[in-house]
C-alpha positions as CSV (number, residue, x, y, z in Angstrom):
1,M,99.9,69.7,158.7
2,I,99.0,73.1,158.9
3,H,100.2,75.7,156.1
4,Y,100.4,79.1,157.2
5,S,101.0,82.2,154.9
6,H,103.2,85.1,154.7
7,S,102.3,87.1,158.2
8,A,103.4,89.9,160.2
9,F,104.8,87.1,162.7
10,D,107.2,85.9,160.0
11,S,107.9,89.3,158.6
12,Y,109.1,90.1,162.2
13,I,111.1,87.0,162.4
14,I,112.6,87.6,159.0
15,S,113.4,91.2,159.8
16,M,114.8,90.1,163.3
17,A,117.0,87.6,161.4
18,K,118.0,90.4,158.9
19,T,119.2,93.1,161.5
20,S,121.0,90.2,163.9
21,V,123.3,89.2,160.7
22,G,125.1,92.6,160.4
23,R,125.7,92.5,164.3
24,R,128.5,90.9,166.2
25,R,127.4,87.5,166.7
26,R,126.8,86.1,170.4
27,R,126.3,82.9,171.4
28,S,123.3,81.5,170.0
29,S,120.1,81.6,172.1
30,S,118.1,78.6,172.6
31,A,114.4,78.7,172.4
32,A,113.6,78.3,176.2
33,D,115.7,81.7,176.4
34,I,113.8,83.6,173.6
35,L,110.3,82.6,175.5
36,T,111.4,83.7,178.7
37,S,113.3,86.7,178.0
38,P,110.9,89.5,178.6
39,R,112.1,91.7,175.6
40,A,111.9,88.9,173.2
41,S,108.3,87.7,174.4
42,A,106.9,91.3,174.2
43,S,108.4,91.6,170.6
44,L,108.0,88.0,169.2
45,F,104.4,87.5,170.9
46,P,102.6,90.8,171.2
47,S,100.3,91.2,174.3
48,P,96.9,89.8,173.5
49,S,93.8,92.0,173.3
50,P,92.9,93.8,176.6
51,L,89.6,92.2,176.2
52,I,91.2,88.9,176.5
53,A,92.9,87.9,179.5
54,T,95.7,85.5,179.1
55,E,95.8,82.5,181.6
56,S,99.1,81.0,180.9
57,P,102.3,82.4,182.2
58,I,105.6,81.9,180.5
59,P,107.6,78.9,182.1
60,T,110.9,79.6,183.5
61,P,114.0,78.1,181.7
62,A,114.8,75.6,184.2
63,N,111.7,73.3,183.6
64,L,110.9,74.2,179.7
65,S,110.3,71.3,177.3
66,V,109.5,70.8,173.7
67,A,105.8,69.9,175.3
68,D,105.6,73.4,177.4
69,I,106.9,75.2,174.5
70,R,104.1,73.9,172.2
71,L,101.7,74.4,175.2
72,S,102.7,78.1,175.4
73,L,102.5,78.6,171.3
74,S,99.2,76.7,171.2
75,S,97.8,78.8,174.0
76,R,99.3,82.2,172.4
77,L,97.8,80.9,168.8
78,E,94.1,80.4,170.6
79,T,94.4,83.9,172.2
80,L,95.3,85.3,168.7
81,R,92.5,83.7,167.0
82,K,90.0,84.7,169.6
83,D,91.4,88.4,169.0
84,A,90.9,87.9,165.3
85,D,87.2,86.7,166.1
86,L,86.7,89.6,167.8
87,M,88.0,92.0,165.3
88,H,86.3,89.9,162.7
89,S,83.1,90.5,164.4
90,S,83.5,94.2,164.8
91,L,84.3,94.6,161.3
92,L,81.5,92.4,160.1
93,K,79.0,94.9,162.3
94,E,80.9,97.9,160.9
95,I,80.4,96.6,157.5
96,T,76.4,95.6,158.1
97,T,76.0,98.9,159.8
98,A,77.9,101.0,156.6
99,S,76.0,98.9,154.1
100,S,72.4,99.4,155.8
101,R,73.6,103.4,155.6
102,L,74.4,103.3,152.1
103,S,71.5,101.2,151.0
104,K,69.2,103.9,152.5
105,R,71.1,106.6,151.0
106,V,70.4,104.6,147.3
107,K,66.9,104.3,148.2
108,L,66.6,108.1,149.0
109,E,68.5,109.2,145.8
110,L,66.7,106.7,143.9
111,H,63.3,108.1,145.0
112,A,64.5,111.8,144.6
113,C,65.5,110.7,140.7
114,T,62.3,109.0,140.2
115,Q,60.4,112.1,141.3
116,Q,62.4,114.4,139.1
117,I,61.8,112.3,136.3
118,D,57.9,112.0,137.0
119,D,58.0,115.9,137.2
120,V,59.9,116.2,134.0
121,E,57.4,113.9,132.4
122,K,54.7,115.8,133.5
123,E,56.6,119.1,132.1
124,C,57.2,117.4,128.7
125,D,53.5,116.1,128.4
126,A,52.0,119.7,129.4
127,F,54.4,121.1,126.6
128,S,53.6,118.6,124.1
129,A,49.9,119.3,124.5
130,D,50.4,123.1,124.2
131,F,52.6,122.3,121.1
132,K,49.8,120.1,119.7
133,E,47.0,122.9,120.4
134,D,49.3,125.8,118.4
135,M,49.8,123.2,115.6
136,E,46.2,122.7,115.3
137,E,45.7,126.6,115.8
138,I,48.3,127.3,112.9
139,K,46.8,124.7,110.6
140,E,43.4,126.1,111.1
141,Y,44.7,129.7,110.3
142,Y,46.8,128.5,107.4
143,E,43.5,126.6,105.9
144,E,41.6,129.8,106.6
145,F,44.2,131.9,104.8
146,M,44.4,129.5,101.8
147,S,40.7,129.4,101.3
148,R,40.6,133.0,101.3
149,A,43.5,133.4,99.3
150,Q,41.8,131.0,96.8
151,N,38.6,133.1,97.0
152,S,40.0,136.3,96.6
153,A,42.5,134.9,93.7
154,S,39.3,133.2,92.1
155,H,37.3,136.6,92.4
156,Y,40.3,138.3,90.9
157,L,40.6,136.2,88.2
158,K,36.8,136.1,87.4
159,K,36.5,139.9,87.5
160,G,39.7,140.6,86.4
161,L,39.5,138.1,83.5
162,S,36.1,139.2,82.5
163,D,37.8,143.1,82.4
164,L,40.9,142.1,80.9
165,M,38.8,140.4,78.4
166,S,36.3,143.3,77.8
167,K,39.2,145.8,77.5
168,M,40.9,143.5,75.0
169,E,37.8,143.3,73.0
170,K,37.7,147.0,72.9
171,D,41.0,147.3,72.0
172,L,40.5,144.8,69.2
173,E,37.4,146.5,67.9
174,K,39.4,149.7,67.9
175,L,42.4,148.1,65.8
176,R,39.7,146.7,63.6
177,S,38.0,149.9,63.0
178,R,41.4,151.7,62.5
179,F,42.5,149.2,60.2
180,A,39.1,148.7,58.6
181,T,39.5,144.8,58.7
182,T,36.4,142.7,58.5
């Protein structure tokens, strides 16, 4: 047994049933009348794709039987399946094409991004090298400055202390001579 999901055909049948409930009831149509009426056959069973020709005309009401109805419906179902296969293959082709385009675009974007990353890394390496050189120069300048400062400080201390000591000794001698302490 084949189970069908709720389709457009089912929706149409339900909507037809709902709209016919509100109208004045006419005599109920037989399956043969529904299949042979041009309005119903056009609306219930939409014409197949222009790409697929139909070979089975709708039989007249005089010679319709359950087998004829089944044959007509199976023919229509086969036509719909062929239409669905055609649509599926064209959609699959479109999806494949779009996927290919998208893949190419992603590759191009990825290449551009990796190129930018490489450029930034090169600039960062150059900046880092320049920074290291500057730090080395600053370090050398600081060491030279400190050695000069120490030299001048030691020289000042040596000279300044000896001068200060000699001055203090002179001042002490003056004080001793003034107060005559021995």
